[in-house]
C-alpha positions in Angstrom: -0.9 99.1 16.3 -2.6 96.9 13.9 -1.4 93.3 13.4 -0.7 94.1 9.7 1.6 96.9 10.6 3.5 94.7 13.1 3.8 91.9 10.6 4.9 94.3 7.9 7.5 95.8 10.2 8.8 92.4 11.2 9.0 91.3 7.6 10.9 94.4 6.6 13.2 94.0 9.6 13.8 90.4 8.7 14.5 91.2 5.0 16.9 94.0 6.1 18.7 91.7 8.5 19.0 88.9 5.9 20.3 91.4 3.3 22.8 92.8 5.8 24.1 89.4 6.8 24.3 88.3 3.2 26.3 91.4 2.3 28.7 90.9 5.2 29.2 87.2 4.4 29.7 88.1 0.7 32.3 90.6 1.6 34.2 88.1 3.8 34.0 85.5 1.0 35.3 88.1 -1.5 38.2 89.0 0.8 39.1 85.4 1.3 39.0 84.8 -2.5 41.2 87.8 -3.2 43.7 86.7 -0.5 43.7 83.2 -1.9 44.4 84.4 -5.4 47.1 86.7 -4.1 48.9 83.8 -2.4 48.5 81.6 -5.4 49.9 84.4 -7.6 52.9 84.8 -5.3 53.5 81.0 -5.3 53.3 80.9 -9.1 55.7 83.8 -9.4 58.2 82.1 -7.0 57.9 78.9 -9.0 58.5 80.7 -12.3 61.5 82.5 -10.9 62.9 79.2 -9.6 62.4 77.5 -13.0 64.0 80.5 -14.8 67.0 80.3 -12.6 67.7 76.7 -13.6 70.5 76.2 -16.1 69.4 73.8 -18.8 72.2 71.5 -20.1 71.7 69.2 -23.1 74.2 66.3 -23.4 74.1 63.7 -26.1 75.4 60.4 -24.9 74.4 58.4 -28.0 78.0 58.2 -29.3 79.4 57.0 -26.0 76.8 54.3 -25.7 77.3 53.1 -29.3 81.1 53.1 -28.8 80.9 51.0 -25.6 78.6 48.6 -27.3 80.9 48.1 -30.2 84.2 48.2 -28.2 83.0 45.9 -25.4 81.1 43.0 -27.0 80.5 40.9 -23.9 78.2 38.2 -25.4 79.2 38.3 -29.0 81.0 34.9 -29.0 79.0 33.2 -26.3 79.2 29.5 -27.1 78.1 26.6 -24.8 80.0 23.3 -24.6 78.2 20.1 -25.5 77.2 19.2 -22.0 75.6 22.6 -21.4 73.7 22.3 -24.7 72.4 18.9 -23.6 71.2 20.3 -20.3 69.5 23.3 -22.0 67.8 21.0 -24.6 66.6 18.7 -21.8 65.2 21.6 -19.8 63.5 23.0 -22.9 61.9 19.7 -23.9 60.6 19.1 -20.4 59.1 22.5 -19.8 57.6 23.6 -23.1 58.4 21.0 -25.8 60.1 23.9 -27.7 62.6 21.7 -29.5 66.4 21.7 -29.5 68.5 24.8 -29.2 70.3 25.3 -32.5 74.0 24.3 -32.5 76.5 27.0 -32.5 79.3 27.3 -35.0 82.1 26.4 -32.6 81.9 24.9 -29.2 84.4 25.5 -26.4 
């Protein structure tokens, strides 16, 4: 046998082996991809069914909140006595020189 014939046969054998291995690995990769897509599809279907089974309820609580705000005015008439106003004014003037707190209409 000539060296060219041996080299050619080895080259053809190597190419065939490479092609066969590539084909097998491609088939394995394709099978894994299909299985992954099938699992993902099943998971999405289960999630969609779970979402569809939920009962949606809309409740407007605006009226209740407004009513409680109007009916229960906790701080509407919050008035400090004279001593408290002096303490507040002293704290404000020491910390930020913000000036006096305006006097309220009636003090308790």
